N, C-alpha and C positions, 0 to 999 in steps of 0.2 A: 553810248548805252546800247543802241540798236545792234552796232557791232558785235558787241559781246554776245546778245541773245542770240544772233543769227549764226554764232560759231559753234553753239551747242547744238547738238545732233538731237532731234525729237527721240531717238532710241536712248541716248544717254538719259532724256530728262525722264522718260517712262521707266527707265531701271531704278532711278532715285525714288520716283513716286512708290514702285513698288517695296523697294528697301524700307523706306519709310512707313509704309502700310504695315509690313510685317513686324517692324520694330514695335509699333503700334499695338500692334494684337500681342506681341509678346508681353509689352508692357500690362495690358489690359489683363491678361492670363495671370500674371505677377499679383496683381492687386486683387486677384480672386482667391490667391493662397493665402495658407497661415504659416508664411515664413517669419522669423522672427525680425526687429527690425534692422540688425546689422548686417544681415542677409539680404533683406527686401532692398533697403537702399543701396548696397553695394551692387545690385543686379538692376535696379532702377535707374539711378544717375547716369550709369554709362549708355544705357540705351536712349537717355533724352539727348546727351549731349553728342551721340554719333548720328542721330536723327536730325539735328539743326546744324550738323558740320561745325560745333561751337569750339572754343578754345579749352573750355572747362566748364567746372559748376560746382554747387556745393548743396547741401541741404544741411539746414538749421532746424533745430527742436525746440521746443518751448520747454524748459526744466523746472525744476522746484524754485518756487518765488518769481517766476517768471522769466528767468536768466535764459538766454539764447545759449545752446550748446551746439557744435559742430558734429552733425552725426556721420557726415560722409562728403569728401570732396576730391575733386580731380584739377589740378594744376592751378591750386589757390595760391596767390601770393603771399609770401611770408609775412609781408607787412600787416597783413590783415588777421593773421594769428596771434601775433603779439599783442596783448592786452594793453601794454602801455604805449604802444605807437599811436600817432594822430591820425593815420590813414585807417586804422582799427577801429577807433572810437567815432571817427567819421561814419564808418560803414555799418557799426552797431547802432548809432542812431538812424540811420537808415533804415535798417531793417527794422529798428523798433517801430517807426512811422507806417510800414508794410502791416505790423501786427495790430497798431491802433486803428489804421484804417480799413484793414482787412480786404483791400482791391489790389490787383495787379498792376504792376507798371513797369515802363521802361526808363532806365535812367542812363543819360548820357554820359560821356566820359567825362572825368576832372569836373563833375558837375558838384555845387555847393561849396566851392573852396574860398567864400568869402569869409564869414565869421569862424573865429576858433571853436572847435567843437561842433561845429554846426552838421547836421546830416547833409551827405553827400556820399558821392561815387568818386574814390580817390584813385580809381583804377584808368588805364587807357582804353578799356573795353566797355562795350556797351552792356548794360546789367539788364536781364530779362528777369524780374521778380513777381513771384504770383505765391501766394499765402496757400498751404495745404490746410485745409478745414475737415471737423468732422463735427456735425450738428451745429452748423454755423459757428463754431468755436475754432478760432486759430490755433493749430497744433504745431505747426513748422511753416518754414518758408523754401521753396525750391528757388535757385539762386542760378543763372546760366551766363557765363561770360563769352560774349558774342562779338565779333568784329563790329567797330563802327560804320565801317565805308559800305552799308549798303542802303538800299532805297527805303523810305519810310513805309512803302506798302510792305516790302519785306519784315520790317521791324515789327510792324502790326502782326504780320503771319506768325513772327514767332513767339511774340506774346500770347497769341490766340492759341498756338500749339501748347506752349508750357501752361496756360491756364486748363486746357482740357486734361492734360496728363495730372493736375494737380488735382481734379475731380476725380480720376482715378484712384491717385494715392488717397484722396479724402474717402473713397470706398474702404480702401486697405485700412485704412487708421480706424473708421470705425468698426470693421469687422475685429480689429486687436482689441478696441474696448470692450465690446461684447464678449470677447473671449476673456480678456481680463477680470470681467465683473462676473463671469461664469467661473473662472477658475478660483476667485477670491470668494465667493459664494460657496464653490465645492469646499475650499479650505476650510472656512470658518463651521459649515457643516461636519465636517471630519473631525475638526479641533472640539465642537461642541459634544459629538458622540464620544469621542477620545477621552474627555475632561469626565463626563457622567460616568463612563463604564470604570474607569480606573478608581474614580472615588467612591462609588456605590456599595463597593465590597471590602471589607477590613481583613479577608483572608490574604497573605501574602503571595500564596500561588497563584491565586486567583486575579491578583492585582498584578502580579507578574506578566502572566497570561495575557490579559488585555494590554498591558504597557508593549508588550513584543508585537502583538499582531495588530491592535490598531494604531500605535506609534509607527510603525513599518509603512502603512498606507499614509500617514500623514507628513513624515519626511520624504517618503518616495525611495527609500533605499531597498536592496536586496533582500537583507537579513537583517533584523533586529532581536538583538538579545538581553536579557536582564540576568544579572548574576547578584546574588545576596551575600553580603559576608557574615561567616559564622567562624566566629573565633578569629585565626588570622587566615584563613582561606576563604576564598570566593566559590560559591556554589552557583553553578547555572540552574536558573530556575525556571527560565521558559526561553525557547526558541520561535521566532516567528514561523507559522504554518507547521508546527508540530505539538499534535496534542500530547504525545507521551515521549518523554526523553529516558535514554538509557546511559546513566552516569558511567557506564565502563566503556562506552564507545570514545574511540579514537579522537573526535572532533569535537565531544562535550569535556572530555579530561583535558585537553590541550587548552580550549577556549577559557575553562577554570583556571589554568595554570598562570595564561596571560593575564586575566582579570587581576587575579593574587598579585602577580609582579607589579602591574600599574597600579593598583590601589596601595601597595606596599610604598610605591615612589610617591604616591600622594599628586601626582600631576597628569594631566589628560595626556591621551597618546593619539596622534594622528599620523598614520601610515598611509603612503600613496606611492610607494616603489622603491624608496632609499631608506636604509636603517642605518645611515653613516653617524650621525649625533645621537643615536640611542644608547642608555646604558646596556651594559653586556647581559645582565641578567634580562631584562626586557626583551633584548635581541634576541636571544636565543630561544624565549618562550615565543615570541611572535614567528620567528624562523619555524618551530615546531608546530604553530598552527596551521600556518602559511602551506605546510607540506600536506597536510591534509585536507584544508579546507579551499585552497587555491581563491582565494579572495585579492581583488586587486586594489582594493582601498579598505582600510580597517581604522575605526577610530573606538577608542577606549576612554568613557570619561566615566570618572569615579562620581556615584550618586552621595549626594551628603543631605544632613538634616539642615534646612536651611537657616542661618540665623540672620537676625537682622540687627545693625549696629543702630544705637540712640540716635546718630548723629544721621540717620539715612531714613529716607520715609517708606512708604509702599510703592511708590512708583519706581525708585532706585533700585528697589528689591527685585523687583518683577523685571526690571530690565537687566538683570545680572546676567553676564554672559558667562556659561561655564567652560567655554573654548579658552577664556581668557581668564579664568580663576579667579578673578578679582573680588575685594570685598571680604567680610567677615567668614572664616570658613567653618562649616560645622563639622560633626564627626562624622567619617564615610560609613556608610551603611551597605552599599554595594558599588554596582559599575552598571553601566549602559554600553552596549557594544554594538556599532553601527557598522555595516559590512557593504559592499560594492562588488559583486562578483562578476556580473557581465561587463559593465561600464564604470567609468571613474567619474563620478561626478564632482566638478571644483566644490573646495570646502566651503567657498564664499557663498554658493547657490544654495547649499543646502543650509547654511549657518542659522538664518531665522527659524526655520522649522524644529531644527535640532533644540533651538534654545527653548521653544514652546512645549516640545515633547521633555527635555531634562527637566524643567521648572515643575511641572507636574507630576511627573514620574517621582521626582526627589521626594515631594510632599506625600504623595500617595502611599510609596513605598515606607516612609517614615512611619505614617499615622497607623498605616498595618501592622508594622513590626512592633511598634509602641504597643498597640492596643494585645496584640498576641503573646508581649511579655507579661502582661500582667500574671500575678501567680493564681494557677487553677482557672484560669479564663475558661476553657471547655466546660467546668463544670459551672461557673457561675452562667454561663451563656445557657447552657440547658435549664439550668434551675431559673432563670430568667425567662426562657421561653414557657417555663411550665407554670409559671404563677397564676395563668387564668384559669387553670383548673381548681384554684383554691376559692376563687370568688363565689360572693353569696348565691349568685344565680345557677352557678354551674357546681357547687358543692353537692348537692343531692345528686346529681347525676353523676359526680365524681364517686361519690360512696357507692352509689348501685354499680358502675361499672367495676369499681374496685371488688365488691363483694360477688360479682360474678366471675371475675377474672381468678379470687382464690377458691370459689368453689371448683372452677374447669381445673384449675392445677391440682386440688385436692382428689377429685376423682381420677384426673391422670396418674397420679402417684399411688392412689390406695384404692380403688376400686378394681378388683381382678376381671380377667377376660380369658376367653379360650385362646392359647397362642397357637395358631396354626400356619405352618410354613408352606407356602405353595411352590408345586414344581410341576413340568411338563411330564406327561406320560403317554405311553402307546398302550394297546388291548393287544396281546399276540397270546396265541395257543401254547399250553405248557410242551405238550410232543411238537417240536420241529427241529429239522435238520438244514443245514446248508449242503448244496452240491456244490464239491469244490472239483478243479480241473488237475487231473492225474498225469496228462502229457500235453506238454504245449502245442498251440497248433491254429488253425483257423476255423471258425463253426462254420459248418457246409450245410447243415440240415438242423432245423428247430423243429422237434417232432411233438411240441406241447404247447399249450398256450394257458394265460392266467386261470386260476379257478378249475383247471381239469382235473380230475381225479386219477390219481395213478397208483400202480402195484409198484409193490418192492421188486427190485431189478428192472424195472420198465426202463426201454431205450427214452431219454431226454432229448439228447444232442449226437450229433453225429459231426465230429470234428475232422479236417484234413491236415496231416503233416508231410508236407513234401520232402523233408529230409529224412524222416522216417522211412518212406516208401524207398528213397534212394539206398539208404542203408539195408533194405530187406533186400533189394535187387542186388547189391554188392555182395552181400553174404551167401544168398542161394547161388550166384554165380559162382563164387568161391567154392561153395559146397560141391555142386556139380563137377567143377574141374578136380577137386582133391577127389571124390569119387572114381571118376573116369582114370584118372592117372593112378589110383589104388589099383584099379583093375588090370590096368595096361602092366603094372610093375608085377603083379602076381602072375601074369601069363608069361613075363620073360623070366621070372623065378621057376616057373614050370619047366620051360624049355632047358634052364641051366640044369635043373635035377636030371632031365632026361640025357644031357651030354655028360653030367658028373663034374661039372666045373665046382668046385668048393669055394673058391674064392668069391665068384660071380654069386654064388647063392646066398654066402655071408651078407656080400654088400647089397642085395638087393632086399634081405631081409631087415637090415637097418632102415631102408628107404621103406619098407612097407609099415613098419612100427612108427616111423615119423608122420606118413600119410595118415593112418588111422588116428593118430593124435589130432591131427589136423581136421579130419573129417569129425570128431568128436566134437573140438571146438568150434566148429561153424555150425554144427548141428545145434550146440546149446546157444549159440548167439541168435541164430535163426529162432529158437523156440523164445527166446526173452524178446525179441523184436516181434515176434508173432503177438506175444502177453500184451507187449505195448500198444500193438497196432488194434487189437480189441479193446484196449481201454480209449482209444479214440470214440468208442461209443459209449458216453456218460449215461449211468444207469441211476434209477431213482434208490436212494439208501433206504426207504421206508414206504409204507403204505400212506396216501394222504392226498393234499391237495395243494397244487403249485400256488403260491403266494406272490409269485414276482410278476410285476405289472409290466404288460407289451414285452413279452419275451423275444419276439421276432425283430421287432424293432431294436430291441435291447442287445441280441447276441449275433443275429445273422451276418455272416462274412466279417466277425469280428475277431482280431487276434488275439489270443489268450494265452496265458502263461501257468506253469504250474502252480498250484497251490491257490489259484484264484477262483471266488466264488461265484459262481455263476445262477446258479438259482435256489431256491428257498422252497422246501417241502414241508408241510404242517398238517397235523390231524386235527381239523376243526370241531371233530366230533367229541374229543375229551376235553379237559379241563382246559379253562383260560386263566390268565393272570395279568397283572398290570406291571409294566417295568416303567417307573417313575426315574427322573432323573433331575437330582435335588441339586442347587448349585454349591459349590465346595466349601463357600463363606459361610452357608447355614448348617453345614453339617457338625458344628461345635454345639448347638440347639438340639439336633438329633441323635446324636451319640448319646447327650445327658439324659434325654428323656427314654431313650432305647435301655439304659442301663437301670432306670429309676423303674421301669417296667419290668425288667427283667427279675431285679430284687423282689418286686411285689408278687411276681408271678401273674401278671397280668398282660394281655395281647395291649400292644401299640394302634390305637385306633387310626385309620385313615377314612376321609370322605373324598368322594371322585365325582366328576360329571363328565360322562362321555360326549364327545361331538356329534354322535350320531344318535345320541338321546339326550339333548341338553336340557330337558324339563325335569328329569328325574336325578334326586341325589343318590347315590349308592354308597355302600359302605366295605370296608375291607380290614385286612390285617396285614401290618408289616411283618414279612416273612424274614426277609434277609437283607443286608446291607453290605455291599461288594467294598472289598479292600482297595480296591484302586480306583483312581480318578483318572478321567480321560476327557479329551476335548469333544465337545459338542457345540455346534451353532458358534463356535468362537468362544466358548466359555468353558470353563472346568467343571465337570460334573462328576457327581458318585449314583452309580445306578441301584436302584431299591427294588426288590421284589416284593409285590403285594399279591397275597391270596384275596380273593374275592369272597365275601360273605354269601350272596345267592350269585345263581349263575346267570349269564347273560343271554337275554333271549335272540334266538338265531336271527330274527330281523335286525337286531344292531350289533352282530359280531361282524366286525370288518378287521382282518390283520393289520395291525398298524393303526387302528383307528386312534384318533388323539383323544386325550382325557388331561382334565385339568385335577390336580391332586392336590388335597389338603392333609398334611401329616399333623397329628396333634401331639403336641410338646408341652403340654401342661397347661399351667393357668399364671398368667402373669399381669401386672398391672396395666391398665389400657394404654397409659403412654408409653409403656416399652412396647408392647404390640405393635401400635401405631409407628413409633418412631425408633424402635432397634435400629434399623439399618443406619439410619443417619448418626445414631449415638457410636455404632462401631467404627462407621467410617471417622468420626472424629478422633477417638481413640487410637485409631490405625494411622491415620494420617497427619492428625495436627499433634495429639498427646506424644504417640510415641517416637 
């Protein structure tokens, strides 16, 4: 023995210890994780076997009824897996003793072979057994198959190591139970909320909405939809996560068609990637839906009015499985559509929750649909809610309120009131003119400012037109050239006369005539260009006052085009008027009142308030209604010219001062005066 020990180098021993410590640290980290059992055991047992350099191992868990179930194994003998084998019986008896005793144990090879069926180790390996406990309750057993030819001290070390690892596994088991309790509590809370919400309202739409949204959270699917059977077709009533549905959208239309096909077949549909065994009608409808929805798994379960057979009690009814669709069948009322978009959860995993949602949904939808099928149910519901107003204590109040309401309605219908139509207006002088641009150019000088008094013909602006200047220079140069050429030709003609050359005289006479025509044409062009140059100086068309605000900031160095309004000149000392802009939809009342006033030979009165003098109401007379409507402040308006009864004081006169104008259009009932626009909107948008 000493020879074997001395043959192992200290470095090898240290490396082995370091490897074992690393495995222990990995196991400790695994035990703190929230891995599922199958994944945890698959990570846990190989590290134990590797750390002990064992032959194999197994993890046994206590299942329902206290039966032992193999959770994970490495190199376990086949004879131990056959329940009918004698070795397996002895081995199970041994594990049962560990569970009963709750203490770790080393079991020698081929032990307990005396009596038939007695507990023992039927293998040729040393068994290292340790219970895995949670809250002092044995949840399973860790079993390690180790070589038997080791020293007793090493065997005790194996047992101590396995016991410590089982303590770490116990921590993981305890955390698993806490998570299970938390998940179970969360599930019951969700189930309670789901049940209360879908049963508290008898509106089919609200019930379907709660089934879709609360049921999706309870099942854990990506999308849950509810369809209601109307006639022979299913209409999608609610989709989880959607407050409003568009029945014309492709996804809603194809989903309704799929539900209709499944309901007609009267069998649940479970799709998880293959459509081989489906009827052609359902296959085509499913393909159409998947083309727009891109779901990985779809389940369509027909909702029924659940009927109970006389031979079945309530327990059997509550355990009815919609996916098997066994038991008495009730009338189909709709469909429950479950979808997985991102992941594909196995049917077995979600089956219990689907069953819970299905049972409650069937009853809730059946109750709500039956309730709303009662003849004139909206009327009965309204009358039922209104019966409190006829009780003895509330009857006097009801009569009083009714009398008040009747009096108000009578006043609205029969009491007349002045019908005034409001419009926005501006205060402007009667004598005013816009200053237009005659010649395009760039404003080089602004010679006046706001509120400055000007005379008729006084320069207001100076424009610069580079093209016009170039044309002037060009025409002037051509004119000079034509004049010089004409003089030279005349001198040449004079010399020809002196020599008596008749041919040359005639030829030069023709040239002189052409040059004279050119000189006259260039002279006329130059005169016209000079006139256009003169018009680069913009002059006032009348005596008055500049009403344009910030003339220099508005016009200086600004390019302007022919016909553009540059300034406005008005005479503030003469008469003033109001220009009101009435909305076009009110002009029917205005024109009716205008014709009535003309037939009666009476003026049409107007009341207005100036923004510059908001404390005083002033009066005027409608003088003219323009025939053309135009856009102003993004709405169609018609201009009304209003003469003022009294002149506005100078301190309140401002060109363009805002005014609120009320045009008198006769007398109408109070209700019509207050609500005529709402009534006209109803006639135009709803009734028409």
